[in-house]
C-alpha angles and dihedrals in degrees: 000000000000127000092260092054091050091049092049091048092050093047093045092052093043096049094045089056105041091173091064115082115226097241092049089050092050092049095045095049095046093240091123092055091047091051091050092048093056090049100255113146099187139029115248112215124174113276094248093058114064134164092211131030121239090257092049090053090051090051091046093052093048092047089048088055090059101260120147122235090257092052092048090049092053092046093051097035094239135118120273089237089059090052090051091048090053090046094051091047092051092047090053094046091052094040086234123164096224144337093287091052090048091054091046093052092046091052091047090053091050095242094125 
């Protein structure tokens, strides 16, 4: 099975079960372990399907570098409440317990 087939299979399963979060699906099905075993550090998904928006990734990277929400807001010229909204959304998407867990999972997936 080629990379495209795997991606299509993952996306088909994920979109047919909207209640299942992608990371949970990858862990449950053993795909994550298989990817790790073959030395892949991140999941390649087509460019039009993303877990996080570009802005969310910017916020994630700055938070991972130890910045506070206020510092991130100043850096990106947005309101601190917007930073917190992005942070909460990313935590929910990853099924993380808190910001630290979100950063840990993102590092583990090779996104940052």
